[in-house]
C-alpha positions in Angstrom: 0.0 0.0 0.0 1.0 3.6 -0.5 -0.5 6.6 1.3 -0.6 10.3 0.5 -2.4 13.5 1.5 -4.7 15.2 -1.1 -6.9 18.3 -0.4 -6.2 17.9 3.3 -7.4 14.3 3.4 -5.4 11.1 3.9 -5.7 8.5 1.1 -4.2 5.0 0.5 -4.1 2.6 -2.4 -2.7 -0.7 -3.4 0.8 -0.7 -5.0 1.6 -2.8 -8.1 5.0 -3.4 -9.6 6.0 -6.1 -12.0 9.6 -5.0 -11.4 9.3 -5.7 -7.7 10.0 -2.1 -6.9 9.1 -1.2 -3.3 6.2 1.2 -2.7 7.5 4.8 -2.2 7.4 6.2 1.3 6.7 9.8 0.3 4.1 10.8 -2.2 2.9 14.2 -3.4 0.2 15.2 -5.9 1.4 16.5 -9.3 -0.5 17.8 -12.3 0.0 19.7 -15.6 1.4 22.7 -13.8 4.5 21.0 -12.4 7.8 21.9 -14.1 10.2 19.3 -15.2 13.0 20.7 -13.0 10.8 20.5 -9.9 9.6 17.0 -10.7 13.2 15.8 -11.3 14.4 17.3 -8.1 11.6 15.7 -6.0 12.1 12.3 -7.6 15.9 12.5 -7.1 15.2 13.1 -3.4 13.0 10.0 -3.3 9.6 11.7 -3.4 7.0 10.1 -5.7 4.7 12.1 -7.8 1.1 10.9 -8.2 -0.2 12.3 -11.4 -3.6 14.0 -11.6 -3.3 15.8 -15.0 -3.4 14.8 -18.6 -1.9 11.4 -19.4 0.1 12.6 -22.5 1.5 15.5 -20.5 2.7 12.9 -17.9 4.6 11.1 -20.7 6.2 14.4 -21.8 7.2 15.2 -18.3 8.8 11.7 -17.9 10.8 12.3 -21.1 11.9 15.7 -19.8 13.0 14.2 -16.5 14.9 11.5 -18.4 16.9 14.2 -20.2 17.9 15.6 -16.8 19.3 12.3 -15.6 23.1 12.2 -15.7 24.4 9.3 -17.8 27.6 7.4 -17.1 30.6 9.1 -18.7 32.1 7.6 -21.9 34.5 4.8 -21.0 32.9 4.3 -17.6 33.5 1.1 -15.7 30.7 -1.5 -15.8 30.0 -0.7 -12.1 29.6 3.0 -12.7 27.5 2.4 -15.8 25.1 0.2 -13.7 25.0 2.8 -10.9 24.0 5.5 -13.4 21.4 3.2 -14.9 20.1 2.3 -11.4 19.8 6.0 -10.4 17.9 6.8 -13.7 15.5 3.8 -13.2 14.8 4.8 -9.5 14.2 8.5 -10.4 12.0 7.9 -13.4 10.1 5.2 -11.6 8.7 7.7 -9.2 6.2 9.3 -11.6 3.1 7.4 -10.7 -0.4 7.1 -12.2 -3.7 5.9 -10.7 -5.7 3.0 -12.0 -9.4 2.3 -11.4 -10.8 -1.3 -11.2 -10.2 -3.3 -14.3 -6.8 -1.5 -15.2 -8.6 1.7 -16.3 -6.6 4.9 -16.1 -8.9 7.8 -14.9 -6.9 10.5 -16.7 -7.7 12.5 -19.8 -6.2 11.2 -23.0 -5.2 7.9 -21.3 -4.9 4.9 -23.6 -6.7 1.6 -23.1 -4.1 -0.5 -21.3 -6.4 -3.2 -20.0 -5.1 -6.1 -22.0 -1.4 -5.0 -21.6 -1.8 -4.8 -17.8 -3.8 -8.0 -17.5 -1.1 -9.9 -19.4 1.4 -9.0 -16.7 -0.6 -8.1 -13.5 -3.5 -10.5 -13.9 -7.1 -9.4 -13.1 -7.5 -6.1 -11.2 -10.3 -6.3 -8.7 -9.8 -2.8 -7.3 -8.0 0.5 -7.8 -4.2 0.7 -7.4 -1.2 2.9 -8.2 1.8 2.1 -10.4 4.8 3.6 -12.1 4.2 5.3 -15.5 7.7 4.2 -16.7 6.8 0.6 -15.9 3.4 1.0 -17.7 5.2 2.2 -20.8 7.3 -0.9 -20.7 4.2 -3.1 -20.4 2.7 -1.3 -23.4 5.8 -1.9 -25.4 6.0 -5.5 -24.4 2.3 -6.0 -25.4 3.0 -4.6 -28.9 6.0 -7.0 -29.3 3.9 -9.8 -28.1 1.2 -9.0 -30.7 3.5 -8.4 -33.6 6.3 -10.8 -32.8 10.0 -10.7 -33.8 11.0 -12.0 -37.2 13.6 -14.8 -36.9 15.1 -15.5 -40.3 16.5 -18.9 -39.1 13.0 -20.0 -38.5 11.3 -18.2 -41.4 8.7 -17.2 -38.8 8.0 -14.9 -35.9 8.6 -15.4 -32.2 6.2 -13.6 -29.8 8.0 -12.6 -26.6 6.0 -12.1 -23.4 6.7 -9.4 -20.8 9.8 -10.3 -18.8 11.1 -12.9 -21.2 14.2 -12.1 -23.2 13.3 -11.1 -26.8 15.4 -12.7 -29.6 16.1 -9.3 -31.3 19.8 -10.2 -31.6 19.8 -12.9 -34.2 23.4 -13.8 -34.4 23.3 -16.4 -31.6 20.3 -18.0 -33.2 22.1 -18.3 -36.6 24.9 -20.2 -34.8 22.5 -22.8 -33.5 20.9 -23.0 -37.0 24.3 -23.7 -38.6 26.3 -25.9 -36.3 26.4 -29.6 -37.3 24.0 -31.7 -35.3 25.4 -34.7 -33.4 22.1 -36.5 -33.6 18.4 -35.9 -34.2 16.6 -38.2 -31.8 16.5 -35.9 -28.7 17.8 -32.5 -27.6 17.5 -30.5 -24.4 17.3 -26.7 -24.5 18.1 -25.3 -21.1 16.7 -21.9 -20.1 14.6 -21.8 -23.2 13.0 -18.3 -22.7 10.8 -17.7 -25.7 11.6 -21.2 -27.0 13.4 -19.8 -30.1 16.3 -22.2 -29.9 14.1 -25.2 -29.3 12.1 -24.2 -32.3 15.2 -23.9 -34.5 16.3 -27.4 -33.4 12.9 -28.8 -34.2 12.8 -27.1 -37.6 16.3 -28.6 -38.3 14.8 -32.1 -37.9 15.4 -33.0 -34.2 12.6 -35.4 -33.5 11.9 -34.3 -29.9 13.1 -31.3 -27.9 12.7 -30.9 -24.2 12.9 -27.2 -23.4 13.2 -26.1 -19.7 13.0 -22.9 -17.8 12.5 -21.9 -14.1 10.6 -18.7 -14.9 6.8 -19.3 -15.1 6.4 -16.5 -17.6 9.0 -18.1 -19.9 7.3 -21.5 -19.7 4.0 -19.9 -20.7 5.7 -17.9 -23.5 7.6 -20.8 -24.9 4.4 -23.0 -25.0 2.6 -20.2 -26.7 5.3 -20.0 -29.4 5.4 -23.7 -30.0 1.6 -23.7 -30.5 1.9 -20.8 -32.9 4.6 -22.6 -34.9 2.9 -25.9 -35.0 5.6 -27.6 -33.0 3.8 -28.4 -29.7 3.8 -32.1 -30.6 7.6 -32.2 -30.9 8.8 -29.6 -28.3 7.9 -30.3 -24.6 8.2 -27.1 -22.5 8.6 -28.0 -18.8 9.4 -26.0 -15.7 12.7 -27.3 -14.4 16.0 -26.0 -13.0 18.3 -26.6 -16.0 18.2 -30.3 -16.9 15.2 -32.5 -17.4 15.5 -36.2 -16.5 17.4 -38.5 -18.9 20.2 -38.1 -21.5 20.2 -36.5 -25.0 22.5 -36.4 -27.9 22.5 -32.6 -27.8 22.2 -30.2 -24.8 22.0 -26.5 -25.7 22.4 -23.7 -23.1 22.3 -20.0 -23.8 22.8 -18.6 -20.2 22.7 -15.0 -19.3 26.0 -13.6 -20.5 27.1 -11.3 -17.6 28.1 -12.7 -14.2 26.5 -10.0 -12.1 23.6 -9.5 -9.8 20.3 -8.5 -11.5 18.6 -5.4 -10.1 15.1 -6.3 -11.4 13.2 -9.3 -12.8 13.9 -8.1 -16.3 17.6 -8.2 -15.7 17.6 -12.0 -15.0 17.8 -12.8 -18.7 21.1 -10.8 -18.9 22.8 -11.3 -15.6 23.8 -14.6 -14.1 24.9 -14.0 -10.5 28.3 -15.6 -10.0 28.0 -17.5 -13.3 25.6 -20.0 -11.5 23.7 -21.1 -14.5 26.9 -21.5 -16.6 28.5 -23.6 -13.9 25.3 -25.7 -13.5 25.2 -26.4 -17.2 28.8 -27.4 -17.3 28.8 -29.5 -14.1 25.7 -31.4 -15.1 26.6 -32.0 -18.8 28.3 -35.4 -18.3 25.3 -36.9 -16.6 22.9 -35.8 -19.3 24.8 -36.5 -22.6 24.4 -39.7 -24.5 27.7 -41.3 -25.7 29.0 -39.3 -28.6 26.7 -36.4 -27.7 27.5 -32.7 -27.5 26.8 -29.7 -25.3 26.4 -26.4 -27.1 27.2 -23.4 -25.0 26.1 -20.1 -26.6 28.0 -17.3 -24.9 29.2 -13.8 -25.6 32.6 -12.7 -24.5 31.2 -9.2 -23.5 31.9 -10.2 -19.9 35.6 -10.5 -20.7 35.8 -7.1 -22.3 34.0 -5.6 -19.2 36.4 -7.3 -16.8 33.8 -9.5 -15.2 35.2 -12.8 -16.4 38.4 -13.8 -18.1 38.9 -16.3 -20.9 41.1 -18.2 -18.4 38.2 -18.4 -16.0 36.0 -19.9 -18.7 38.6 -22.5 -19.7 39.1 -23.4 -16.0 35.4 -23.9 -15.7 35.5 -26.3 -18.7 38.4 -28.2 -17.1 36.8 -28.4 -13.7 33.6 -29.9 -15.2 35.6 -32.4 -17.2 34.4 -31.2 -20.6 36.6 -30.6 -23.7 36.2 -28.1 -26.5 35.6 -29.9 -29.9 35.1 -26.7 -31.9 33.9 -23.1 -31.6 31.8 -21.1 -34.0 32.1 -17.3 -33.8 30.1 -14.4 -35.0 30.1 -10.6 -34.5 27.2 -8.7 -33.0 24.9 -6.9 -35.4 23.0 -4.8 -32.9 23.0 -1.0 -32.9 24.7 -0.5 -29.6 28.0 -1.9 -31.1 28.3 1.2 -33.2 26.6 3.7 -30.9 29.2 6.4 -30.0 27.1 7.7 -27.1 27.1 4.3 -25.3 29.5 4.4 -22.3 30.3 0.7 -23.0 30.7 1.1 -26.7 34.4 -0.1 -26.8 33.4 -3.4 -25.1 30.4 -3.9 -27.3 32.3 -3.2 -30.5 34.9 -5.8 -29.5 32.2 -8.4 -28.6 32.2 -11.9 -30.2 29.4 -14.4 -29.7 30.5 -18.0 -29.7 28.9 -21.4 -29.9 31.2 -23.8 -28.0 30.8 -27.4 -29.1 31.6 -29.4 -25.9 32.1 -33.1 -25.3 32.7 -35.2 -22.1 
């Protein structure tokens, strides 16, 4: 719950955040008369602004506040970059909007967000308050879910759900589409997310794929995509911590690429605290590979360029798990950030290589 004073009266409302942000302790009323400098100063001090004006004006105010946030300087360390990103997220997350029952926003010129909110929050049985910045993320995710992401390796679209990593970077998918298959009877796809790699394997002729994920949203998303693609009879999507029971001729894992702590649920597709998922895959590979089978590790070396993990650390993890490298397929990133001169991490992104490591035990 959050509480505030309005026209001399005390009010309270439920607080909702898909990002697991805590409810703000201090809340003041804001409307179309509030200046961006004032709004930014209050938010930087930790005061939330509950909006009572025009919805589109709130969006413009949020953009103006964003322009006032100080970015990390060019060439900043990864820690300083994340600190700047965290400050920005906390500050901009404090512009709040009210919702009536049924995810209806009682503001002028407010869009119909009922479906976008229900996809993430579930049914709304009463009024509540949430972050405008988070809502805009929900709206964007809803549009991606409707339109889907074109995946050339599939010749089809994948429809990501909110909180599930979108396959907008296609180079790692192309690696899985091109590597020689060690067998076609059974494959495991660990941490499947949207299910895109499981779908690629099935389209390549693998007779049965078991795709696993711990995240409930990912399991729902992957099952939805398999049904859309007509692959539900060949791809089993199950909730599991890495490996399903049994052995397969191929085990694929595309873990989060950066060994750092996530700061929100959305970060969990990018950050693998302490390299836990990577180690779990390597350590369990021998018990889940058939004789002559292969483990495919899809991993970027961005962590190496950021000083978060060395190549020696990765090779030591291979040795410690008793796996050997049979081959490695490399590709360069094709995303816009690799050439964005304003990105503080541009040098690391420009040097990044994504690899598919073919491993055997």
